[in-house]
Each structure stands twice: as structure tokens, then as C-alpha cells.
A tleap script that builds the chain and sets N, CA, C and O, in Angstrom:
source leaprc.protein.ff14SB
mol = sequence {
  NMET SER GLU ASN THR MET THR GLY GLN THR
  ALA SER SER ASP LEU THR TRP LEU LEU ASP
  GLY PHE LYS GLU ARG VAL SER GLY ILE ASP
  THR VAL LEU VAL VAL SER THR ASP GLY LEU
  PRO THR HIE ILE CYS THR GLY LEU VAL ALA
  ALA ASP ALA GLU HIE LEU ALA ALA ARG THR
  SER GLY THR TYR GLY LEU MET SER GLY LEU
  ASP ALA HIE TYR GLN GLY ALA GLY HIE VAL
  ARG GLN ILE VAL ALA GLN LEU GLY THR ARG
  MET TYR PHE VAL VAL GLU ALA ALA GLU ASN
  SER LEU LEU ALA VAL ILE ALA HIE PRO GLY
  THR ASP ALA GLY GLU VAL GLY HIE GLU MET
  MET LEU LEU ALA ASN GLN VAL ARG ALA HIE
  LEU GLY SER LYS SER ARG ALA GLU GLY THR
  ALA CGLY
}
set mol.1.N position { 88.243 74.903 108.469 }
set mol.1.CA position { 89.395 75.579 107.933 }
set mol.1.C position { 90.620 75.150 108.712 }
set mol.1.O position { 90.596 75.080 109.941 }
set mol.2.N position { 91.677 74.868 108.000 }
set mol.2.CA position { 92.905 74.518 108.688 }
set mol.2.C position { 93.670 75.786 109.031 }
set mol.2.O position { 93.265 76.893 108.677 }
set mol.3.N position { 94.757 75.607 109.709 }
set mol.3.CA position { 95.568 76.732 110.156 }
set mol.3.C position { 96.138 77.534 108.995 }
set mol.3.O position { 96.273 78.753 109.100 }
set mol.4.N position { 96.478 76.871 107.881 }
set mol.4.CA position { 97.134 77.613 106.812 }
set mol.4.C position { 96.497 77.450 105.447 }
set mol.4.O position { 97.132 77.760 104.438 }
set mol.5.N position { 95.279 76.979 105.383 }
set mol.5.CA position { 94.596 76.863 104.107 }
set mol.5.C position { 93.180 77.385 104.263 }
set mol.5.O position { 92.465 76.983 105.180 }
set mol.6.N position { 92.775 78.271 103.378 }
set mol.6.CA position { 91.454 78.856 103.465 }
set mol.6.C position { 90.469 78.047 102.622 }
set mol.6.O position { 90.871 77.387 101.663 }
set mol.7.N position { 89.217 78.094 102.964 }
set mol.7.CA position { 88.169 77.383 102.253 }
set mol.7.C position { 88.167 77.743 100.781 }
set mol.7.O position { 88.343 78.906 100.417 }
set mol.8.N position { 87.964 76.726 99.920 }
set mol.8.CA position { 87.857 76.966 98.494 }
set mol.8.C position { 89.199 76.980 97.787 }
set mol.8.O position { 89.249 77.163 96.570 }
set mol.9.N position { 90.250 76.799 98.494 }
set mol.9.CA position { 91.585 76.841 97.918 }
set mol.9.C position { 92.021 75.419 97.589 }
set mol.9.O position { 91.965 74.544 98.452 }
set mol.10.N position { 92.449 75.178 96.373 }
set mol.10.CA position { 92.910 73.855 95.975 }
set mol.10.C position { 94.421 73.793 96.086 }
set mol.10.O position { 95.081 74.823 96.218 }
set mol.11.N position { 94.970 72.588 96.034 }
set mol.11.CA position { 96.411 72.411 96.140 }
set mol.11.C position { 97.141 73.194 95.049 }
set mol.11.O position { 98.206 73.759 95.297 }
set mol.12.N position { 96.569 73.230 93.841 }
set mol.12.CA position { 97.240 73.935 92.749 }
set mol.12.C position { 97.222 75.446 92.931 }
set mol.12.O position { 98.078 76.140 92.382 }
set mol.13.N position { 96.254 75.974 93.699 }
set mol.13.CA position { 96.193 77.417 93.915 }
set mol.13.C position { 96.774 77.811 95.268 }
set mol.13.O position { 96.797 78.995 95.607 }
set mol.14.N position { 97.238 76.844 96.039 }
set mol.14.CA position { 97.787 77.110 97.359 }
set mol.14.C position { 99.140 77.802 97.210 }
set mol.14.O position { 100.086 77.218 96.682 }
set mol.15.N position { 99.227 79.019 97.667 }
set mol.15.CA position { 100.459 79.787 97.555 }
set mol.15.C position { 101.193 79.895 98.892 }
set mol.15.O position { 102.043 80.768 99.071 }
set mol.16.N position { 100.862 79.003 99.831 }
set mol.16.CA position { 101.514 79.024 101.134 }
set mol.16.C position { 103.024 78.950 100.990 }
set mol.16.O position { 103.751 79.678 101.666 }
set mol.17.N position { 103.495 78.082 100.122 }
set mol.17.CA position { 104.942 77.925 99.916 }
set mol.17.C position { 105.590 79.235 99.482 }
set mol.17.O position { 106.711 79.547 99.885 }
set mol.18.N position { 104.884 79.991 98.666 }
set mol.18.CA position { 105.418 81.256 98.170 }
set mol.18.C position { 105.479 82.294 99.285 }
set mol.18.O position { 106.470 83.012 99.420 }
set mol.19.N position { 104.419 82.371 100.079 }
set mol.19.CA position { 104.380 83.316 101.187 }
set mol.19.C position { 105.400 82.935 102.258 }
set mol.19.O position { 106.058 83.800 102.836 }
set mol.20.N position { 105.525 81.629 102.519 }
set mol.20.CA position { 106.524 81.165 103.485 }
set mol.20.C position { 107.937 81.494 103.009 }
set mol.20.O position { 108.787 81.891 103.806 }
set mol.21.N position { 108.186 81.330 101.710 }
set mol.21.CA position { 109.492 81.662 101.151 }
set mol.21.C position { 109.814 83.142 101.318 }
set mol.21.O position { 110.943 83.510 101.643 }
set mol.22.N position { 108.816 83.979 101.094 }
set mol.22.CA position { 108.988 85.422 101.283 }
set mol.22.C position { 109.336 85.718 102.741 }
set mol.22.O position { 110.246 86.494 103.031 }
set mol.23.N position { 108.597 85.087 103.646 }
set mol.23.CA position { 108.798 85.287 105.083 }
set mol.23.C position { 110.208 84.864 105.511 }
set mol.23.O position { 110.830 85.523 106.345 }
set mol.24.N position { 110.698 83.784 104.950 }
set mol.24.CA position { 112.040 83.300 105.281 }
set mol.24.C position { 113.129 84.164 104.644 }
set mol.24.O position { 114.180 84.381 105.247 }
set mol.25.N position { 112.885 84.651 103.444 }
set mol.25.CA position { 113.886 85.386 102.679 }
set mol.25.C position { 114.069 86.827 103.157 }
set mol.25.O position { 115.183 87.350 103.141 }
set mol.26.N position { 112.987 87.462 103.578 }
set mol.26.CA position { 113.037 88.878 103.955 }
set mol.26.C position { 113.110 88.987 105.482 }
set mol.26.O position { 112.215 88.530 106.192 }
set mol.27.N position { 114.155 89.578 105.953 }
set mol.27.CA position { 114.415 89.685 107.386 }
set mol.27.C position { 113.336 90.495 108.102 }
set mol.27.O position { 112.914 91.550 107.629 }
set mol.28.N position { 112.898 89.979 109.256 }
set mol.28.CA position { 111.990 90.722 110.125 }
set mol.28.C position { 110.512 90.516 109.869 }
set mol.28.O position { 109.685 91.145 110.529 }
set mol.29.N position { 110.152 89.647 108.920 }
set mol.29.CA position { 108.734 89.439 108.602 }
set mol.29.C position { 108.103 88.509 109.628 }
set mol.29.O position { 108.639 87.444 109.935 }
set mol.30.N position { 106.955 88.928 110.151 }
set mol.30.CA position { 106.211 88.137 111.127 }
set mol.30.C position { 105.054 87.406 110.458 }
set mol.30.O position { 104.848 86.216 110.693 }
set mol.31.N position { 104.303 88.114 109.628 }
set mol.31.CA position { 103.090 87.580 109.015 }
set mol.31.C position { 102.980 88.077 107.586 }
set mol.31.O position { 103.304 89.227 107.289 }
set mol.32.N position { 102.520 87.201 106.702 }
set mol.32.CA position { 102.263 87.605 105.319 }
set mol.32.C position { 101.017 86.882 104.835 }
set mol.32.O position { 100.864 85.678 105.045 }
set mol.33.N position { 100.130 87.622 104.186 }
set mol.33.CA position { 98.932 87.011 103.644 }
set mol.33.C position { 98.403 87.816 102.471 }
set mol.33.O position { 98.736 88.988 102.291 }
set mol.34.N position { 97.576 87.159 101.685 }
set mol.34.CA position { 96.889 87.796 100.576 }
set mol.34.C position { 95.415 87.865 100.958 }
set mol.34.O position { 94.837 86.890 101.437 }
set mol.35.N position { 94.820 89.029 100.739 }
set mol.35.CA position { 93.412 89.224 101.068 }
set mol.35.C position { 92.681 89.814 99.876 }
set mol.35.O position { 93.279 90.504 99.050 }
set mol.36.N position { 91.401 89.541 99.790 }
set mol.36.CA position { 90.581 90.179 98.763 }
set mol.36.C position { 90.266 91.596 99.234 }
set mol.36.O position { 90.269 91.869 100.434 }
set mol.37.N position { 90.000 92.481 98.307 }
set mol.37.CA position { 89.714 93.865 98.684 }
set mol.37.C position { 88.420 93.992 99.476 }
set mol.37.O position { 88.173 95.021 100.104 }
set mol.38.N position { 87.590 92.945 99.450 }
set mol.38.CA position { 86.379 92.991 100.274 }
set mol.38.C position { 86.561 92.296 101.618 }
set mol.38.O position { 85.585 92.018 102.315 }
set mol.39.N position { 87.816 92.015 101.985 }
set mol.39.CA position { 88.104 91.624 103.360 }
set mol.39.C position { 88.227 90.158 103.681 }
set mol.39.O position { 88.156 89.786 104.853 }
set mol.40.N position { 88.409 89.306 102.689 }
set mol.40.CA position { 88.544 87.875 102.960 }
set mol.40.C position { 89.981 87.420 102.749 }
set mol.40.O position { 90.599 87.786 101.750 }
set mol.41.N position { 90.527 86.627 103.673 }
set mol.41.CA position { 91.867 86.087 103.449 }
set mol.41.C position { 91.794 85.019 102.361 }
set mol.41.O position { 90.909 84.165 102.389 }
set mol.42.N position { 92.721 85.062 101.403 }
set mol.42.CA position { 92.711 84.070 100.328 }
set mol.42.C position { 93.923 83.149 100.379 }
set mol.42.O position { 93.832 81.993 99.966 }
set mol.43.N position { 95.050 83.637 100.877 }
set mol.43.CA position { 96.266 82.835 101.029 }
set mol.43.C position { 96.995 83.338 102.261 }
set mol.43.O position { 97.142 84.545 102.450 }
set mol.44.N position { 97.458 82.406 103.111 }
set mol.44.CA position { 98.138 82.820 104.336 }
set mol.44.C position { 99.418 82.020 104.535 }
set mol.44.O position { 99.564 80.915 104.013 }
set mol.45.N position { 100.336 82.591 105.292 }
set mol.45.CA position { 101.589 81.909 105.589 }
set mol.45.C position { 101.358 80.838 106.652 }
set mol.45.O position { 100.383 80.883 107.401 }
set mol.46.N position { 102.259 79.894 106.697 }
set mol.46.CA position { 102.206 78.829 107.699 }
set mol.46.C position { 102.276 79.435 109.093 }
set mol.46.O position { 103.045 80.364 109.344 }
set mol.47.N position { 101.468 78.900 109.989 }
set mol.47.CA position { 101.483 79.344 111.375 }
set mol.47.C position { 100.489 80.435 111.701 }
set mol.47.O position { 100.280 80.743 112.874 }
set mol.48.N position { 99.870 81.028 110.696 }
set mol.48.CA position { 98.889 82.078 110.948 }
set mol.48.C position { 97.525 81.430 111.174 }
set mol.48.O position { 96.980 80.783 110.280 }
set mol.49.N position { 96.994 81.605 112.350 }
set mol.49.CA position { 95.699 81.027 112.723 }
set mol.49.C position { 94.594 81.700 111.903 }
set mol.49.O position { 94.636 82.907 111.665 }
set mol.50.N position { 93.619 80.919 111.480 }
set mol.50.CA position { 92.545 81.415 110.612 }
set mol.50.C position { 91.849 82.646 111.202 }
set mol.50.O position { 91.563 83.594 110.470 }
set mol.51.N position { 91.576 82.649 112.491 }
set mol.51.CA position { 90.893 83.799 113.108 }
set mol.51.C position { 91.750 85.063 112.998 }
set mol.51.O position { 91.222 86.149 112.757 }
set mol.52.N position { 93.056 84.929 113.172 }
set mol.52.CA position { 93.947 86.088 113.033 }
set mol.52.C position { 94.018 86.541 111.574 }
set mol.52.O position { 94.079 87.738 111.295 }
set mol.53.N position { 94.009 85.583 110.647 }
set mol.53.CA position { 94.021 85.918 109.223 }
set mol.53.C position { 92.763 86.681 108.852 }
set mol.53.O position { 92.827 87.656 108.104 }
set mol.54.N position { 91.624 86.251 109.365 }
set mol.54.CA position { 90.360 86.922 109.079 }
set mol.54.C position { 90.345 88.338 109.658 }
set mol.54.O position { 89.860 89.273 109.021 }
set mol.55.N position { 90.876 88.482 110.856 }
set mol.55.CA position { 90.942 89.805 111.490 }
set mol.55.C position { 91.835 90.746 110.676 }
set mol.55.O position { 91.442 91.874 110.380 }
set mol.56.N position { 93.025 90.285 110.320 }
set mol.56.CA position { 93.948 91.115 109.554 }
set mol.56.C position { 93.405 91.420 108.161 }
set mol.56.O position { 93.605 92.518 107.641 }
set mol.57.N position { 92.720 90.452 107.558 }
set mol.57.CA position { 92.126 90.678 106.235 }
set mol.57.C position { 91.075 91.782 106.298 }
set mol.57.O position { 91.035 92.653 105.429 }
set mol.58.N position { 90.240 91.748 107.307 }
set mol.58.CA position { 89.202 92.775 107.453 }
set mol.58.C position { 89.832 94.152 107.680 }
set mol.58.O position { 89.397 95.141 107.091 }
set mol.59.N position { 90.852 94.213 108.529 }
set mol.59.CA position { 91.530 95.486 108.797 }
set mol.59.C position { 92.236 96.005 107.543 }
set mol.59.O position { 92.224 97.203 107.263 }
set mol.60.N position { 92.848 95.091 106.799 }
set mol.60.CA position { 93.560 95.475 105.574 }
set mol.60.C position { 92.590 96.037 104.547 }
set mol.60.O position { 92.858 97.069 103.933 }
set mol.61.N position { 91.475 95.363 104.364 }
set mol.61.CA position { 90.458 95.834 103.426 }
set mol.61.C position { 89.942 97.213 103.829 }
set mol.61.O position { 89.787 98.097 102.986 }
set mol.62.N position { 89.681 97.389 105.113 }
set mol.62.CA position { 89.193 98.683 105.599 }
set mol.62.C position { 90.208 99.793 105.403 }
set mol.62.O position { 89.862 100.896 104.981 }
set mol.63.N position { 91.464 99.497 105.713 }
set mol.63.CA position { 92.529 100.484 105.534 }
set mol.63.C position { 92.674 100.857 104.069 }
set mol.63.O position { 92.804 102.032 103.725 }
set mol.64.N position { 92.650 99.848 103.213 }
set mol.64.CA position { 92.758 100.091 101.773 }
set mol.64.C position { 91.588 100.957 101.282 }
set mol.64.O position { 91.775 101.871 100.478 }
set mol.65.N position { 90.389 100.657 101.775 }
set mol.65.CA position { 89.214 101.444 101.403 }
set mol.65.C position { 89.334 102.901 101.834 }
set mol.65.O position { 88.983 103.807 101.078 }
set mol.66.N position { 89.826 103.125 103.043 }
set mol.66.CA position { 90.019 104.499 103.524 }
set mol.66.C position { 91.026 105.260 102.657 }
set mol.66.O position { 90.804 106.418 102.303 }
set mol.67.N position { 92.119 104.604 102.324 }
set mol.67.CA position { 93.150 105.263 101.515 }
set mol.67.C position { 92.669 105.495 100.082 }
set mol.67.O position { 93.009 106.510 99.474 }
set mol.68.N position { 91.896 104.578 99.548 }
set mol.68.CA position { 91.314 104.762 98.206 }
set mol.68.C position { 90.387 105.965 98.196 }
set mol.68.O position { 90.399 106.758 97.255 }
set mol.69.N position { 89.580 106.100 99.248 }
set mol.69.CA position { 88.684 107.242 99.368 }
set mol.69.C position { 89.452 108.547 99.492 }
set mol.69.O position { 89.046 109.568 98.936 }
set mol.70.N position { 90.559 108.515 100.219 }
set mol.70.CA position { 91.386 109.701 100.358 }
set mol.70.C position { 91.973 110.117 99.011 }
set mol.70.O position { 91.983 111.300 98.673 }
set mol.71.N position { 92.460 109.142 98.243 }
set mol.71.CA position { 92.996 109.443 96.916 }
set mol.71.C position { 91.904 110.032 96.023 }
set mol.71.O position { 92.138 111.018 95.324 }
set mol.72.N position { 90.726 109.436 96.046 }
set mol.72.CA position { 89.620 109.923 95.226 }
set mol.72.C position { 89.225 111.345 95.629 }
set mol.72.O position { 88.892 112.165 94.774 }
set mol.73.N position { 89.263 111.631 96.922 }
set mol.73.CA position { 88.920 112.976 97.404 }
set mol.73.C position { 89.867 114.027 96.817 }
set mol.73.O position { 89.464 115.160 96.555 }
set mol.74.N position { 91.101 113.646 96.620 }
set mol.74.CA position { 92.083 114.570 96.057 }
set mol.74.C position { 92.254 114.368 94.554 }
set mol.74.O position { 93.356 114.461 94.014 }
set mol.75.N position { 91.129 114.089 93.897 }
set mol.75.CA position { 91.019 113.978 92.440 }
set mol.75.C position { 91.834 112.828 91.847 }
set mol.75.O position { 92.163 112.850 90.661 }
set mol.76.N position { 92.154 111.841 92.649 }
set mol.76.CA position { 92.816 110.642 92.133 }
set mol.76.C position { 91.779 109.641 91.660 }
set mol.76.O position { 90.576 109.894 91.722 }
set mol.77.N position { 92.250 108.527 91.196 }
set mol.77.CA position { 91.364 107.477 90.697 }
set mol.77.C position { 90.968 106.492 91.799 }
set mol.77.O position { 90.312 105.486 91.527 }
set mol.78.N position { 91.366 106.780 93.040 }
set mol.78.CA position { 91.077 105.851 94.125 }
set mol.78.C position { 92.029 104.667 94.101 }
set mol.78.O position { 91.722 103.592 94.616 }
set mol.79.N position { 93.172 104.878 93.504 }
set mol.79.CA position { 94.157 103.811 93.336 }
set mol.79.C position { 95.253 103.966 94.387 }
set mol.79.O position { 95.889 105.016 94.473 }
set mol.80.N position { 95.472 102.930 95.180 }
set mol.80.CA position { 96.505 102.953 96.211 }
set mol.80.C position { 97.522 101.879 95.861 }
set mol.80.O position { 97.175 100.704 95.735 }
set mol.81.N position { 98.760 102.277 95.708 }
set mol.81.CA position { 99.805 101.311 95.349 }
set mol.81.C position { 100.456 100.687 96.566 }
set mol.81.O position { 100.809 99.508 96.543 }
set mol.82.N position { 100.622 101.463 97.633 }
set mol.82.CA position { 101.322 100.952 98.800 }
set mol.82.C position { 100.882 101.709 100.043 }
set mol.82.O position { 100.670 102.921 100.006 }
set mol.83.N position { 100.748 100.979 101.145 }
set mol.83.CA position { 100.458 101.572 102.447 }
set mol.83.C position { 101.537 101.078 103.400 }
set mol.83.O position { 101.836 99.885 103.442 }
set mol.84.N position { 102.120 101.994 104.164 }
set mol.84.CA position { 103.122 101.646 105.167 }
set mol.84.C position { 102.743 102.360 106.451 }
set mol.84.O position { 102.506 103.568 106.454 }
set mol.85.N position { 102.688 101.602 107.549 }
set mol.85.CA position { 102.361 102.211 108.839 }
set mol.85.C position { 103.311 101.680 109.899 }
set mol.85.O position { 103.598 100.484 109.954 }
set mol.86.N position { 103.786 102.569 110.723 }
set mol.86.CA position { 104.615 102.178 111.851 }
set mol.86.C position { 103.706 102.133 113.069 }
set mol.86.O position { 103.291 103.168 113.591 }
set mol.87.N position { 103.403 100.917 113.513 }
set mol.87.CA position { 102.531 100.714 114.658 }
set mol.87.C position { 103.379 100.766 115.933 }
set mol.87.O position { 104.600 100.905 115.864 }
set mol.88.N position { 102.742 100.657 117.069 }
set mol.88.CA position { 103.474 100.699 118.334 }
set mol.88.C position { 104.494 99.583 118.483 }
set mol.88.O position { 105.594 99.808 118.986 }
set mol.89.N position { 104.136 98.383 118.051 }
set mol.89.CA position { 105.035 97.243 118.235 }
set mol.89.C position { 105.384 96.528 116.934 }
set mol.89.O position { 106.151 95.565 116.959 }
set mol.90.N position { 104.854 96.963 115.817 }
set mol.90.CA position { 105.106 96.313 114.530 }
set mol.90.C position { 105.049 97.346 113.412 }
set mol.90.O position { 104.675 98.500 113.620 }
set mol.91.N position { 105.428 96.900 112.230 }
set mol.91.CA position { 105.259 97.689 111.015 }
set mol.91.C position { 104.239 96.948 110.152 }
set mol.91.O position { 104.165 95.720 110.177 }
set mol.92.N position { 103.460 97.703 109.395 }
set mol.92.CA position { 102.364 97.152 108.602 }
set mol.92.C position { 102.503 97.659 107.177 }
set mol.92.O position { 102.648 98.859 106.945 }
set mol.93.N position { 102.458 96.732 106.220 }
set mol.93.CA position { 102.626 97.065 104.812 }
set mol.93.C position { 101.483 96.451 104.007 }
set mol.93.O position { 101.037 95.339 104.292 }
set mol.94.N position { 101.020 97.182 103.008 }
set mol.94.CA position { 100.016 96.661 102.080 }
set mol.94.C position { 100.385 97.123 100.680 }
set mol.94.O position { 100.714 98.291 100.470 }
set mol.95.N position { 100.330 96.203 99.721 }
set mol.95.CA position { 100.480 96.561 98.308 }
set mol.95.C position { 99.390 95.840 97.528 }
set mol.95.O position { 98.885 94.800 97.949 }
set mol.96.N position { 99.044 96.410 96.395 }
set mol.96.CA position { 98.134 95.709 95.490 }
set mol.96.C position { 98.866 94.497 94.941 }
set mol.96.O position { 100.015 94.595 94.510 }
set mol.97.N position { 98.197 93.358 94.961 }
set mol.97.CA position { 98.819 92.137 94.471 }
set mol.97.C position { 98.273 91.751 93.097 }
set mol.97.O position { 98.994 91.198 92.267 }
set mol.98.N position { 97.027 92.039 92.874 }
set mol.98.CA position { 96.350 91.732 91.618 }
set mol.98.C position { 94.990 92.406 91.687 }
set mol.98.O position { 94.662 93.065 92.675 }
set mol.99.N position { 94.203 92.238 90.635 }
set mol.99.CA position { 92.864 92.812 90.662 }
set mol.99.C position { 92.096 92.231 91.847 }
set mol.99.O position { 91.967 91.013 91.974 }
set mol.100.N position { 91.595 93.096 92.700 }
set mol.100.CA position { 90.808 92.739 93.876 }
set mol.100.C position { 91.586 91.969 94.940 }
set mol.100.O position { 90.974 91.340 95.803 }
set mol.101.N position { 92.901 92.003 94.901 }
set mol.101.CA position { 93.729 91.316 95.894 }
set mol.101.C position { 94.821 92.229 96.426 }
set mol.101.O position { 95.400 93.036 95.699 }
set mol.102.N position { 95.085 92.076 97.721 }
set mol.102.CA position { 96.104 92.860 98.400 }
set mol.102.C position { 97.070 91.925 99.115 }
set mol.102.O position { 96.673 90.870 99.610 }
set mol.103.N position { 98.317 92.312 99.165 }
set mol.103.CA position { 99.334 91.582 99.907 }
set mol.103.C position { 99.610 92.379 101.171 }
set mol.103.O position { 99.976 93.552 101.096 }
set mol.104.N position { 99.438 91.752 102.336 }
set mol.104.CA position { 99.639 92.428 103.614 }
set mol.104.C position { 100.765 91.749 104.381 }
set mol.104.O position { 100.880 90.523 104.388 }
set mol.105.N position { 101.588 92.560 105.025 }
set mol.105.CA position { 102.727 92.060 105.783 }
set mol.105.C position { 102.793 92.779 107.123 }
set mol.105.O position { 102.617 93.995 107.204 }
set mol.106.N position { 103.050 92.007 108.169 }
set mol.106.CA position { 103.350 92.547 109.485 }
set mol.106.C position { 104.820 92.219 109.748 }
set mol.106.O position { 105.238 91.069 109.609 }
set mol.107.N position { 105.603 93.234 110.128 }
set mol.107.CA position { 107.037 93.049 110.356 }
set mol.107.C position { 107.426 93.584 111.725 }
set mol.107.O position { 106.705 94.373 112.336 }
set mol.108.N position { 108.569 93.138 112.182 }
set mol.108.CA position { 109.112 93.585 113.462 }
set mol.108.C position { 109.585 95.036 113.354 }
set mol.108.O position { 109.944 95.491 112.268 }
set mol.109.N position { 109.587 95.760 114.467 }
set mol.109.CA position { 110.099 97.135 114.439 }
set mol.109.C position { 111.577 97.117 114.055 }
set mol.109.O position { 112.302 96.179 114.384 }
set mol.110.N position { 112.002 98.137 113.375 }
set mol.110.CA position { 113.392 98.219 112.961 }
set mol.110.C position { 113.679 97.499 111.655 }
set mol.110.O position { 114.801 97.546 111.152 }
set mol.111.N position { 112.674 96.833 111.102 }
set mol.111.CA position { 112.837 96.170 109.813 }
set mol.111.C position { 113.075 97.231 108.742 }
set mol.111.O position { 112.525 98.330 108.818 }
set mol.112.N position { 113.882 96.904 107.762 }
set mol.112.CA position { 114.169 97.833 106.668 }
set mol.112.C position { 112.923 97.981 105.796 }
set mol.112.O position { 112.632 97.116 104.970 }
set mol.113.N position { 112.199 99.065 105.980 }
set mol.113.CA position { 110.939 99.283 105.263 }
set mol.113.C position { 111.142 99.324 103.760 }
set mol.113.O position { 110.300 98.834 103.007 }
set mol.114.N position { 112.233 99.893 103.320 }
set mol.114.CA position { 112.515 99.945 101.889 }
set mol.114.C position { 112.677 98.562 101.292 }
set mol.114.O position { 112.164 98.280 100.209 }
set mol.115.N position { 113.396 97.694 102.004 }
set mol.115.CA position { 113.582 96.317 101.527 }
set mol.115.C position { 112.250 95.569 101.493 }
set mol.115.O position { 111.943 94.881 100.519 }
set mol.116.N position { 111.464 95.706 102.558 }
set mol.116.CA position { 110.174 95.021 102.616 }
set mol.116.C position { 109.273 95.487 101.475 }
set mol.116.O position { 108.688 94.664 100.771 }
set mol.117.N position { 109.161 96.789 101.291 }
set mol.117.CA position { 108.327 97.324 100.214 }
set mol.117.C position { 108.784 96.858 98.849 }
set mol.117.O position { 107.967 96.480 98.010 }
set mol.118.N position { 110.079 96.882 98.626 }
set mol.118.CA position { 110.639 96.437 97.345 }
set mol.118.C position { 110.349 94.949 97.114 }
set mol.118.O position { 109.895 94.564 96.036 }
set mol.119.N position { 110.608 94.126 98.114 }
set mol.119.CA position { 110.374 92.683 97.991 }
set mol.119.C position { 108.888 92.370 97.810 }
set mol.119.O position { 108.530 91.440 97.087 }
set mol.120.N position { 108.029 93.145 98.466 }
set mol.120.CA position { 106.587 92.935 98.295 }
set mol.120.C position { 106.164 93.234 96.863 }
set mol.120.O position { 105.363 92.497 96.287 }
set mol.121.N position { 106.692 94.305 96.287 }
set mol.121.CA position { 106.351 94.638 94.900 }
set mol.121.C position { 106.851 93.544 93.949 }
set mol.121.O position { 106.146 93.176 93.009 }
set mol.122.N position { 108.051 93.025 94.184 }
set mol.122.CA position { 108.565 91.931 93.358 }
set mol.122.C position { 107.668 90.705 93.459 }
set mol.122.O position { 107.335 90.088 92.448 }
set mol.123.N position { 107.277 90.352 94.686 }
set mol.123.CA position { 106.405 89.192 94.894 }
set mol.123.C position { 105.070 89.392 94.193 }
set mol.123.O position { 104.586 88.491 93.508 }
set mol.124.N position { 104.479 90.557 94.359 }
set mol.124.CA position { 103.189 90.831 93.718 }
set mol.124.C position { 103.304 90.750 92.201 }
set mol.124.O position { 102.426 90.197 91.540 }
set mol.125.N position { 104.375 91.295 91.649 }
set mol.125.CA position { 104.570 91.244 90.199 }
set mol.125.C position { 104.789 89.830 89.694 }
set mol.125.O position { 104.316 89.489 88.610 }
set mol.126.N position { 105.492 89.000 90.449 }
set mol.126.CA position { 105.778 87.629 90.037 }
set mol.126.C position { 104.529 86.759 90.005 }
set mol.126.O position { 104.409 85.879 89.153 }
set mol.127.N position { 103.620 86.992 90.905 }
set mol.127.CA position { 102.482 86.081 91.039 }
set mol.127.C position { 101.138 86.732 90.726 }
set mol.127.O position { 100.090 86.176 91.051 }
set mol.128.N position { 101.162 87.883 90.108 }
set mol.128.CA position { 99.935 88.641 89.841 }
set mol.128.C position { 98.828 87.778 89.225 }
set mol.128.O position { 97.669 87.879 89.628 }
set mol.129.N position { 99.167 86.959 88.285 }
set mol.129.CA position { 98.160 86.142 87.598 }
set mol.129.C position { 97.505 85.133 88.533 }
set mol.129.O position { 96.363 84.736 88.303 }
set mol.130.N position { 98.200 84.716 89.577 }
set mol.130.CA position { 97.671 83.706 90.494 }
set mol.130.C position { 96.909 84.300 91.663 }
set mol.130.O position { 96.218 83.574 92.377 }
set mol.131.N position { 97.020 85.609 91.876 }
set mol.131.CA position { 96.446 86.222 93.067 }
set mol.131.C position { 95.114 86.905 92.852 }
set mol.131.O position { 94.478 87.302 93.829 }
set mol.132.N position { 94.666 87.060 91.629 }
set mol.132.CA position { 93.410 87.747 91.383 }
set mol.132.C position { 92.245 87.038 92.025 }
set mol.132.O position { 92.226 85.810 92.103 }
set mol.133.N position { 91.293 87.782 92.474 }
set mol.133.CA position { 90.044 87.204 92.984 }
set mol.133.C position { 88.896 88.027 92.441 }
set mol.133.O position { 89.019 89.239 92.262 }
set mol.134.N position { 87.799 87.378 92.184 }
set mol.134.CA position { 86.633 88.059 91.654 }
set mol.134.C position { 85.901 88.780 92.762 }
set mol.134.O position { 85.880 88.325 93.905 }
set mol.135.N position { 85.299 89.912 92.420 }
set mol.135.CA position { 84.472 90.625 93.375 }
set mol.135.C position { 83.222 89.809 93.639 }
set mol.135.O position { 82.694 89.149 92.744 }
set mol.136.N position { 82.750 89.860 94.889 }
set mol.136.CA position { 81.496 89.186 95.197 }
set mol.136.C position { 80.363 89.937 94.512 }
set mol.136.O position { 80.405 91.160 94.381 }
set mol.137.N position { 79.355 89.199 94.081 }
set mol.137.CA position { 78.204 89.829 93.448 }
set mol.137.C position { 77.519 90.732 94.460 }
set mol.137.O position { 77.423 90.396 95.641 }
set mol.138.N position { 77.046 91.875 93.996 }
set mol.138.CA position { 76.382 92.823 94.870 }
set mol.138.C position { 75.185 92.158 95.541 }
set mol.138.O position { 74.387 91.484 94.890 }
set mol.139.N position { 75.073 92.355 96.834 }
set mol.139.CA position { 73.944 91.815 97.583 }
set mol.139.C position { 74.163 90.412 98.127 }
set mol.139.O position { 73.266 89.852 98.757 }
set mol.140.N position { 75.357 89.823 97.893 }
set mol.140.CA position { 75.617 88.512 98.458 }
set mol.140.C position { 76.346 88.659 99.759 }
set mol.140.O position { 77.209 89.527 99.892 }
set mol.141.N position { 76.031 87.854 100.697 }
set mol.141.CA position { 76.688 87.888 102.014 }
set mol.141.C position { 77.901 86.991 101.995 }
set mol.141.O position { 77.981 86.029 101.232 }
set mol.142.N position { 78.855 87.334 102.863 }
set mol.142.CA position { 80.081 86.750 102.893 }
set mol.142.C position { 80.598 85.591 103.426 }
set mol.142.O position { 81.791 85.323 103.284 }
savepdb mol mol.pdb
quit
């Protein structure tokens, strides 16, 4: 695996340019990636090391799963549109990008959360058709 391309990704499906553009356009963004809901990184920004992408993808999937369970507990459909967390040294954002795909962003403290959330929703809406990933078949290892 290279630093910015995940296994199984072809040049035509490589969205690195799109994620890099988002990172450059929106002030305060440190990291941006797309992950499958089962915890695999599918598209990452330039400069993000594969091991860090895998770690963040797993954490993002777990966080999304916890929030989906919380929604379901309160008679929701288990649908989470956006997660925002203010960490000790960063801000963390997650939005649904497409079926079985999430867009995750790490930003610097003091970043305009409203702008980041808005821009993430625009990005997800623009590329929804390109970001979908199929669920792994039950019983297959990862």
C-alpha cells in the first residue's frame, strides 16, 4: 500500500484529488478520508500514512456504530447524519458520504465547526455516487 492509495483502488476511482482539494479549500483541516462503515479506509488525503488511515477508519466505524445504536435505542432508525467531537487537541467530524461510507475529518482547534460541517455535507452530496462501498459478506474476514 502506498501512502495515499488504498488496495483495490484504481486511478479512475482515486478521489485523492478531491479530498486534497477539500483540505486546501477549508481552513484548519488536518486530515480527511473516506471509510467504509465496517472500518476500512477507502480514500485518503495526500500525506496520510496508511497505518494512521487504518487506525482512524477503525475508530470512525466504531464511533458511528455507537451513535447508530444510541439512535436506535431512542426509537430512531439507527441513522446518524453527523458526528462532531471536540477532542483535547483537535476537532473530529463524521458525516455519511454514501451507502456504507463515511467521510471523516480531523481539524485544528478553533476551526469553524459550522463551516467544516457544511463543506463536508456539500462534498458528500457532490460525490455520493463515487463513494459507495458494498458491505462485506457475512462471515468474511477483513
